[in-house]
C-alpha positions in Angstrom: 0.0 -0.1 0.6 3.2 2.2 0.4 4.6 1.4 -2.3 5.7 4.8 -4.4 3.7 5.0 -8.0 6.4 5.0 -10.5 5.8 4.6 -14.0 5.5 0.5 -15.1 7.2 0.6 -17.9 10.9 2.5 -19.3 11.1 5.5 -21.3 11.1 6.1 -24.6 10.3 3.6 -27.2 12.5 1.1 -27.1 10.6 -1.4 -30.8 11.4 1.5 -34.0 10.8 4.9 -34.7 6.9 5.1 -34.5 4.5 5.7 -36.4 5.4 8.8 -39.6 4.6 13.0 -39.0 1.3 12.8 -41.6 0.8 8.8 -41.6 -2.9 8.2 -42.1 -4.9 5.2 -40.7 -5.2 2.0 -42.7 -8.5 1.2 -41.1 -10.7 2.7 -43.4 -14.3 2.9 -43.3 -16.1 0.8 -46.1 -18.2 3.2 -47.2 -14.8 5.6 -47.9 -13.3 3.3 -49.2 -17.0 2.3 -51.9 -17.1 6.6 -52.5 -13.0 6.3 -53.4 -12.9 3.9 -55.4 -15.6 5.2 -57.7 -14.7 9.4 -57.5 -13.4 9.4 -61.1 -17.2 7.1 -62.5 -18.6 9.7 -59.9 -17.7 12.5 -61.3 -17.6 12.2 -64.6 -20.9 11.0 -64.1 -21.7 14.2 -62.3 -20.9 16.2 -64.6 -22.8 14.9 -66.9 -25.3 15.0 -65.4 -25.2 19.5 -64.9 -24.0 20.2 -68.6 -27.8 18.2 -68.5 -29.4 19.7 -65.9 -30.1 16.1 -64.1 -30.3 15.5 -60.3 -28.9 18.8 -59.0 -29.0 18.0 -55.6 -27.4 14.6 -55.8 -24.1 16.2 -58.2 -24.0 18.5 -55.1 -23.5 15.8 -52.2 -21.3 13.5 -54.9 -18.9 16.5 -55.3 -18.9 18.3 -51.8 -17.6 14.1 -51.0 -14.8 13.7 -53.7 -13.6 17.6 -54.7 -12.7 19.2 -50.6 -14.3 22.5 -49.6 -12.1 25.4 -51.2 -10.5 27.9 -48.7 -9.5 31.1 -48.9 -7.1 32.7 -50.3 -3.7 33.6 -49.3 -3.7 37.9 -49.6 -1.1 39.6 -51.4 -0.1 43.1 -50.3 3.1 44.3 -49.5 2.6 46.1 -46.7 5.1 47.9 -44.3 8.4 46.1 -41.6 5.6 46.5 -38.5 7.7 47.1 -35.5 5.9 50.4 -33.7 2.8 52.0 -33.7 3.0 53.7 -36.4 4.3 51.8 -38.6 0.9 49.1 -38.0 -1.1 52.9 -38.2 0.7 53.2 -42.1 0.1 49.7 -43.6 -3.6 49.9 -42.3 -3.5 52.8 -44.3 -2.1 51.0 -47.0 -4.9 48.5 -46.2 -8.1 51.1 -46.9 -6.3 51.6 -49.9 -6.1 48.8 -51.4 -9.2 48.2 -50.7 -10.6 51.8 -52.2 -8.6 50.3 -55.1 -10.4 47.4 -55.8 -6.2 45.6 -55.1 -8.6 43.2 -52.5 -12.2 42.6 -51.1 -13.6 44.5 -47.6 -13.3 40.7 -46.1 -10.1 40.6 -46.9 -8.8 44.1 -45.8 -10.8 43.7 -42.6 -9.6 40.3 -41.5 -5.6 42.3 -42.5 -6.8 44.9 -39.8 -7.9 42.7 -37.7 -4.4 41.6 -37.5 -2.5 44.5 -37.4 -4.6 45.2 -34.8 -3.2 42.8 -32.5 -0.1 43.1 -33.5 -0.2 46.0 -32.3 -1.7 45.5 -29.2 0.8 42.8 -28.7 3.5 45.3 -29.7 1.5 48.2 -26.9 1.8 45.9 -24.4 6.0 44.9 -24.8 6.0 48.4 -24.9 4.3 48.5 -21.4 6.3 46.6 -20.0 9.9 48.0 -21.0 8.2 50.9 -19.8 7.1 50.0 -16.4 10.4 47.6 -16.2 12.8 51.3 -16.0 10.3 52.6 -13.6 10.3 49.1 -11.1 14.3 50.4 -11.5 14.3 53.4 -10.6 11.8 52.9 -7.3 13.8 50.1 -6.3 14.7 49.9 -2.9 18.5 51.7 -2.3 17.9 54.0 -5.6 15.2 56.6 -4.3 16.0 59.9 -4.1 17.3 61.1 -0.8 15.1 64.7 0.1 16.5 67.3 1.2 
């Protein structure tokens, strides 16, 4: 009862390198395997149905299963290097100009503005911490100015 609790086995993997990073599970559901086996003919049929006004709900269901949902594209916009809050302001100005010129959509602009706002908060917090450390150094015991 008073035995110390410990590991029931030695640490480390002694049987080999383990499962490689990014490897998939071996076991697939039969439905998933069947869908993968017939992905190409299903795609052809879906395209044929789409071209000839076929069953659109079946088309959508098959297409959703076969092809992954498209992610948003990267936003390509040249922004200045951001090290100060003033740099964030200049970057936000560039974003608003890009929206006005139609280079990026308002939704993309909003995303960039939110990211830049987060960056500004990080810079402000770092500056505040630096100022606080300097004040603490000045006010630390033994460094207080003597009253006359």
